[in-house]
N, C-alpha and C positions, 0 to 999 in steps of 0.2 A: 637575221633570225637567231639571236642567241637563245630565245625562249619562245615556245609556242605550246598550245594545248593539243594533246593527241586527239581530243574530241573534235578538233577543227580539220582533221585529216580524214577524208572519206575512205572507208574500206573498199577494196576492189576484190571481186571474186577471182580466186586462183583457178585458171582454166583447166589445168590438168588435175586439180584437187577435187575432193569430194567434201562438200559442206565446209569449205575453207576460204577464209578471206585474208588479205594482206593490206596493211597500211604502211606506206613508205613515210616514216616519221622524219628521217633526215635523208634527203636524196643526194645523189652524186653531184648535183648542182649546188647544194648547200654546204656539204662537208667536203674538204679537199682530198681526204684519204679514205674515208669509210662511209657507207650508207647504213642506216638503222631501219629495220623493218619490224613490224609486229604482226605475227600470224595468230589467227584464231580458228580453231577447228571445233566444230560442234560435235556433240556425242555421236560416235559412229563414223565421223569424218576422218579424212587423212589425205596423204599425198602418195602417189605411186613411186616405185623404185626409179630413181633418176640420178644423173650425175650433173655436176656443175664444174666450170673451169676456174672457180674461185673457192677459197676456203670459207667456212661458216663458223662463227662463234655465236653460241646461243645461250640464253638464260631463260629458264622456265618460270613463268609468272604464276600460273595456276593450272590445276587439272592434272591428269595422268595420261600417259601415252606409252605405246611401244614404239621404239625407233629401231630400224635396221640400219647398221652402218658397216659397209664392207663385209657382209656375210654374218656379222654378229648381231644379236638382238639385245636391246636394253629396255628396262622399264624406267621411265623418268617421271618426276613429279616436281612440284613447286620448289624452287631453291636449287635445283640441279643445273649444272653447267655442261654444255655439250660442245665438242669440237669435231667438225667434219672437214677432213683435208680435201683439197681440190681433187677432182677426178674420182673420188670414192663413191660408189653407188650407195644411196640411202633412201629410206622411206619412213612414213609416219602413220600411226593409227591411234586415234583417240579411243582409249578403252574405259574411260570414266563416264559418269553420268552428268558431268558438267563440262563446260568449254575447256579445251586445252589451249593455253596461250603462252607464247614465248616471243622474246626479242631475238632478232637475228642480225648480227653485224657482218658485213662483207666488205672487202676492199673495193675501191672504185676502179675496177678493171672490167674488160669485156667478159660477160658471163654467158657462156654457151650452155644451155640446159638441154639435156637429152634424156628421154624416157628410156629405161632399160627394158627391153622386151622380156616377157615371161618365157621361161623355158618350157617347151612342149614335151610331149612323150617321145 
């Protein structure tokens, strides 16, 4: 599989997300070291605060979003590059009127994903 069309990869709903899909463009079975995923968040969509046991390298393709990383909040747009270290809580919220899309590369290691509970009063 040196070349394939992203259009041939079926998007899957992100269960913990809101109005969010994922396409696994290069899986851990295809690439020996990294997987490549494409996320699409519809306007108003996002993903809750969570942690992963693997780092994330991301490239924003289009749209605008707010991203929380380790207690800091960032506004990101097309052309921005995002790095999320392993174990750091992070979340996403599409704040634009168009889809927010990004590529996300992760190492082919076990990834334990945990939702971070919201703090109550």
